[in-house]
N, C-alpha and C positions, 0 to 999 in steps of 0.2 A: 493362484495369479487372477489377477481382477483386469478386464478390459477398461481403460480409463480414455476417454475425451478432453483434450483440455484445448478451453477456446481463448486466444491468444495467447499462443505458448511460446511465442519468441520475444515477448516481452519481461519488464523487470522482474517480475514473481517465476514466469515461465521458465527464464534462464536458470534458474535453481529447482524450481518444482520438477521439471521434466527429468533430469539426470536422477533426481531422487527417486523417482517413481518407477524408473528403468532399473536402477540399482537395487529398488525392493522386489526385482521380479516381476512387475507389472508389463502388460502390453500398452504402449500409449499410443493412440492417435493425435498427432500436435496439429491444430486447427489456426491457420493464420492468414490473413490477406494476402500476402505476397510470400515471397523467397528469404524476407529478412533473416541474417542471423542472429541466433541471440547473442546477450551482452557477453557472456564468457564461453569460449568455446569448451569442449568436452566429447571424447569419442562415443559416448554412450550414444548422442543423436545420430549417428548411422544406423542405432535399432531401431529408431523411432518412424512412425508411419507419418507421412505428411501430407496434410489434406489442404490445398488452397482455395479459401472461401472468403468472398467478401460479403462480409455478414449484412451490411447496409444494403447491398443490392438484393441480396437473396432475402431479406426481409420485406424490402419493397413489394418483392413479387410474392409475398407469403410461402417461402416455402424455406426460410433457415431452421426454423425449429424441426419441420419432419426430416428435412436432410440430418440433422444431428440425430435425431432419435431412430433413423433407419440406420443408425451406427452399429445400434445394438449393444452399446454400450453398459458395464455395470455401474459406472460411476463417471457422470459429467462435470466438468469442473470450469466454472465459466467466470473468466478472470476481466472481462472487457464488457460487461453489461451496465448502461448508462441512463436507459431510460424504463419506465412502467410497458410502453408497449412493447418493447424488446425482449423484457422478463417475461411479459404475457405470452408472446407468441413460442417462446423455448419450454416454459412451464406447460402450457396448454399440450405441447407435443409429447413431453417427456411422460406427462400424467399415466400411470400403469406401465411404463416403458423401462424405468432405471430404477437401479436399486439406491441410489442416491445423486442427489444435485449439491454441488457446493457453490455457492454464490458469493463472489467477493464484493463486499460493501466499501465501507469507510468509517472513520471515527466520526466524520462530518456529519452522520446523521443524527450528533447528538445536539448539534449547535453550539452555543456558548457553555462551556463548563460550569457547573454549580456547586454541588459536592463533592471533593476529588478525594482519591481517584475514583473516577466515575465508573458505576456499574453498568453491565449491559442493560440491566433491567430500569435504570435510570428513565424518567420519563423526558421523552425527546423534544425539544423545539428547534428544528433544523431552520436553516435561513440561507438564501441562495441557492440557484437553480438547481447546481450538483447536489448539495446536501439533500436538498427537498426530494427531489428524484430519487435518490438512493434511498432515503428512507420510508418513501413510498413503495418500493420494490421489495422492502425488509418486510414491512407491515403486510403485503400482500402474500407474501411467499410464507411466511410463518401462518397467516389465517389458512393457508392451503394446508399447512402442516396440521395444525390443530384440528381443522374441520374436514378435512379430506385425508389425513395420513400421505399428503404428498410428502417425499422423502428429501426435504431439503436441509440443509445446514447452511449458516451463513457466516462469513469471517470477513472481520471489520479491521483492515490493516491501519497503521498511521501512517507518517510521512516515510515513503518506503524508501530505502539507503543501499546503494551495492555499486561495485567497482563498474564504470562504463557510464555513467551518468552523474550529473552535479547534483548534490544534496542540498536541502532547505538550509540555509546557511544562517548563521546567528544575527543576521539581519531581519531574518522571516521572509526572505524572497530566494531566487535560485540563481543570481548572478554569480559566478565562480570569483569575479574581481574579488568580492569580500575577503576569501580567503586568500588572494595575493595581497590586500592591504593588511591583513594580520600578519602575514608571514615577513613582510617587508616592516612592521613595526608601525604602521601609519595609524593614526587615530581613527578609530571606527565610531561613528555615530550611531545610537541605537535610540528608539522611540520611547517615550516616557522614561521609567525609571530601568528598564530592560526585565523586568519580573514576569510580564507573561511568557506562556510556555508554549513548547512546540514537544511533539511526543515522535520520534524516530523508531525506525524498526528496519532491521536486515531484510532484504528481500529473501535469504536464506529462511529466517525465523518466520516469516509468513508462510513458506513452503512448510516449514515444520509444524505449523498450526493445521493447514491443510490436511496432511498425513495422518494428523493427529486423530483430525474428524473422521477420516475416512477408517482409521483403525480402531476407532469406539465410536462406530456409527450408529449402535443404540443409543448411546448416552449422547451423541451430536443432533441426532435429527429433530426437527423443530427447535433447534436453539442458534443463538448469535453468540460469537465469541471475539475479544479485541484480540487482536495481532500486533503489540505494540512490545517495545523493550522494557525492562525491569522499571524504569523512572522515567519520568519526562524531563526535560531541560528548561531552565529559564533562558532568556535570549542573553542576559547578561552571564549566566554561569556558563553558558556554551561558548558565546564569546571569552571570555578570562581565559577557561579550560583549553581554547584553539590558541591562544596568544602563547600560553606555558608550554604548548605541544611545539611550538615552532621556537621555544627558547626566547620568549620575550616576558615581561611583566605585562600585565592588560594595560590597554590605552584607549580607554573608552570616553565618550562623552556623550551626555544626554539631552534630549529636549523633547517638549511636549508632541503628540504625535502628528498636529498637523503643522508645527513649525519643521518636526523634522521632514515629513514628506513632502515639504515645500522645495526642500534641496535634493530631492531625489527623482529619479526617472520617474512618471506617473505610473508606469506600469509595473515598477517594482514596488513603488509605495501602496498601490492597490492590492498586491499580493502580500503584503507583509501585513496590511489589514486585515485581508482575508484568513490569516491565520492568526493574528494576535486577538483579532475579535471573538475566537473559538476559545484559544488557549487551550487546547485538548491536554489531558492528565487522566487516562484510563485505566482502571484496573486490569492484571491479567489473571486474578484468584481463580474466575471461574475455569477459564484454559488449561490453568495448572492443575486444577482440582478433578476436571473431567477427562482431558487430554493428554495430561502429564507433559504439558508446555513448558520447556526451560530453555528461554532464550539464550542463544550462543553469545549474542553480542549485547552489551550496552548501546545506548543511543551515542556515546562518544566514540566508543571501539567501531560501532558502522561507520559513522562519518570519518573518523581516521582512515580507514580504509579506501574510503569513497575519495577522500582529498589527495590520497599517495597516488590514487590512479589519476586524478586531475592533473597533478605534477608531473607525473611522467607521460601525460596526453599533452601537456604542453598550454593547458587551460589555466594553470596555477604557476606564477612564478615566484620563487624563493629569492631571487636575487636582486638587489637595489642598484638603481642607476643604468 
């Protein structure tokens, strides 16, 4: 049994990760800002030690890293680190104090896709504050690993999906009304020819990669791994599959991006641009080879589970009129 600290434990990934860790026999300390419940209930949460900690406030005081280090964990899993300063404070405090740090990154560290499926070793040209910051964190943590034997492993999820929140939809943003339009056989407009890609992953499959990195620590330290489904989807293929899932023939229209965007809510058009400008399509061969990763869900299977939840929650309507 190992003592595991999970930072950001009640979010998307933690909802599935923490029960997996407990059921594997580990002692788990779940760190979160408040007392929010995980997205899915599980009786094993009663076996988890909960630690309420405001990361931003503690980092501002210079205390967060040392507070985590003083928990004397064998493994620290950081699900919610978004800036280099935040990463530095934790990594500095954990140096020589922990057996493994698992940092959750993002496939957006790659920037736009070039050769696909993209390998972890591909040269990265990230853009946008989120991708640039996460790439900087990854670069620093791997430098620490290779030069100073810092025991870090990095997991890069795709678009995380699960019951309890809205998945990235076939129009490239997060408004559940897109699924209502499909369910009601309305025409769905897509940008360009709908051939840009998105790459989902079920939150439980991200948890699987994390545990694989723990269980194969000698192979995982100093390495980065994609956590995505077995195949990316084009927006068009995704939309057509969802129409058929609801019992309809595909009912799509297409327009050049700017013309399409002019007919959308500006925030949704921007979110779509952020996704299609990158068009991720990432390889899982490394995680399969070194960690034994075998995703339980395809992209569509993960989305279908999430859409069932949206329907049950009243966020997607299948009735016409």
